C-alpha positions as CSV (number, residue, x, y, z in Angstrom):
1,G,-23.3,-19.3,13.4
2,K,-19.6,-20.0,13.0
3,D,-19.8,-20.1,9.2
4,A,-21.8,-16.9,8.7
5,P,-20.2,-14.4,6.2
6,T,-20.0,-11.7,8.8
7,S,-17.8,-13.9,11.1
8,K,-15.2,-14.2,8.4
9,I,-14.3,-10.5,8.0
10,K,-10.6,-9.9,8.2
11,Q,-10.1,-6.3,7.1
12,V,-11.1,-3.8,9.7
13,T,-9.2,-0.7,8.3
14,V,-9.8,1.7,5.4
15,G,-6.7,0.4,3.6
16,V,-6.8,-2.7,1.5
17,E,-4.7,-5.8,2.3
18,G,-3.1,-8.4,0.2
19,D,-0.3,-11.0,0.1
20,I,2.5,-11.9,-2.4
21,G,3.3,-15.3,-0.8
22,V,4.9,-14.5,2.6
23,V,5.1,-10.7,1.8
24,K,2.1,-9.0,3.5
25,I,0.7,-5.7,2.2
26,R,-1.4,-3.9,4.8
27,G,-3.4,-0.7,5.0
28,L,-2.8,0.4,1.4
29,V,-4.6,3.7,0.5
30,L,-3.9,6.6,-1.8
31,V,-4.1,10.1,-0.3
32,A,-5.3,12.7,-2.8
33,Q,-3.1,15.8,-2.4
34,G,-5.4,18.2,-4.4
35,D,-2.6,19.0,-6.8
36,G,-2.9,16.1,-9.2
37,N,-0.7,13.8,-7.1
38,A,-1.5,11.1,-4.5
39,H,0.7,9.8,-1.7
40,L,0.9,6.1,-1.0
41,V,0.2,4.9,2.6
42,A,0.9,1.3,3.3
43,T,3.0,-1.2,5.3
44,I,4.8,-4.1,3.5
45,V,6.4,-6.9,5.6
46,N,8.3,-9.9,4.4
47,Q,7.8,-12.9,6.8
48,D,10.5,-15.0,5.1
49,A,14.1,-15.4,6.2
50,E,15.1,-14.8,2.6
51,S,15.2,-11.1,1.8
52,D,13.4,-9.5,-1.1
53,A,12.8,-5.9,-2.3
54,I,10.1,-3.7,-3.7
55,A,11.0,-3.4,-7.4
56,S,8.1,-1.1,-8.4
57,I,4.7,0.1,-7.5
58,S,2.1,1.5,-9.9
59,A,-1.2,3.2,-9.4
60,G,-3.8,3.3,-12.2
61,G,-1.0,2.2,-14.6
62,T,1.3,5.1,-13.6
63,A,4.6,4.4,-11.9
64,V,4.8,5.5,-8.2
65,K,8.0,7.5,-7.5
66,L,9.5,5.6,-4.6
67,S,12.0,7.0,-2.0
68,G,13.6,5.6,1.1
69,E,13.7,2.0,2.1
70,S,12.9,-0.7,-0.4
71,A,14.6,-3.8,1.0
72,L,12.3,-6.3,2.5
73,N,14.2,-8.1,5.2
74,Q,12.5,-10.6,7.5
75,N,9.9,-8.9,9.8
76,A,11.3,-5.4,9.1
77,P,8.4,-3.3,7.8
78,V,8.6,-0.9,5.0
79,T,6.1,1.8,5.9
80,F,4.8,4.4,3.6
81,G,3.3,7.4,5.3
82,G,2.7,8.2,9.0
83,A,5.0,8.9,11.9
84,S,6.9,5.6,11.5
85,A,7.5,6.0,7.7
86,N,10.8,4.8,6.3
87,A,9.7,5.0,2.7
88,G,7.8,7.4,0.5
89,G,5.6,7.1,-2.6
90,V,4.1,9.8,-4.8
91,V,2.2,9.3,-8.1
92,A,0.9,11.7,-10.6
93,L,-2.8,10.7,-10.3
94,A,-5.8,13.0,-10.3
95,A,-8.1,10.6,-8.5
96,T,-11.2,11.6,-6.7
97,P,-11.5,10.7,-3.0
98,S,-13.9,7.7,-2.5
99,T,-13.0,6.0,-5.7
100,F,-10.8,3.0,-6.2
101,V,-7.6,2.7,-8.2
102,P,-5.7,-0.5,-9.0
103,V,-2.3,-0.5,-7.3
104,T,0.3,-3.1,-8.4
105,V,3.2,-4.0,-6.1
106,T,6.0,-5.9,-7.8
107,L,8.9,-7.6,-5.9
108,A,12.5,-8.0,-7.1
109,S,11.8,-11.9,-6.8
110,G,9.2,-11.5,-9.5
111,G,6.0,-11.8,-7.5
112,A,3.3,-9.2,-7.8
113,A,-0.2,-8.3,-6.5
114,T,-2.7,-5.9,-7.8
115,L,-5.1,-4.4,-5.1
116,N,-8.0,-2.0,-5.6
117,A,-7.0,0.8,-3.2
118,I,-9.4,3.5,-2.1
119,V,-8.4,7.2,-2.6
120,V,-9.0,9.2,0.6
121,E,-9.0,12.9,1.3
122,K,-5.9,14.6,2.9
123,S,-7.7,15.1,6.2
124,G,-8.3,13.5,9.5
125,A,-5.9,10.5,10.1
126,Y,-4.4,11.3,6.6
127,A,-4.0,15.1,7.1
128,N,-0.1,14.8,7.2
129,S,0.2,12.2,4.4
């Protein structure tokens, strides 16, 4: 029926999704590098006319070293990883693929969200991440 739990599934990707108000976090995963580090893969989009910024991201309680774009202007994605990446994130984290790690995204405006991100192997779609 229309109210069956299986009809309410929203997430269809490996990456986890979450919101901080009108700021959307999509496709968040950590890619294990095999050297004790993990790369962040995600897209973050601000849907509000008022700009914000990514203040920090942590994974498993460890700060993610961020590079590139951090400003969250209306409908201008900040993308970590992949061909359209305009930002980067590396964290010293010896996580095993197929495990989950809490990742906290904090905005300059003070909002934050903690999501349980899956750790994936550096292969297949994530081979270049």
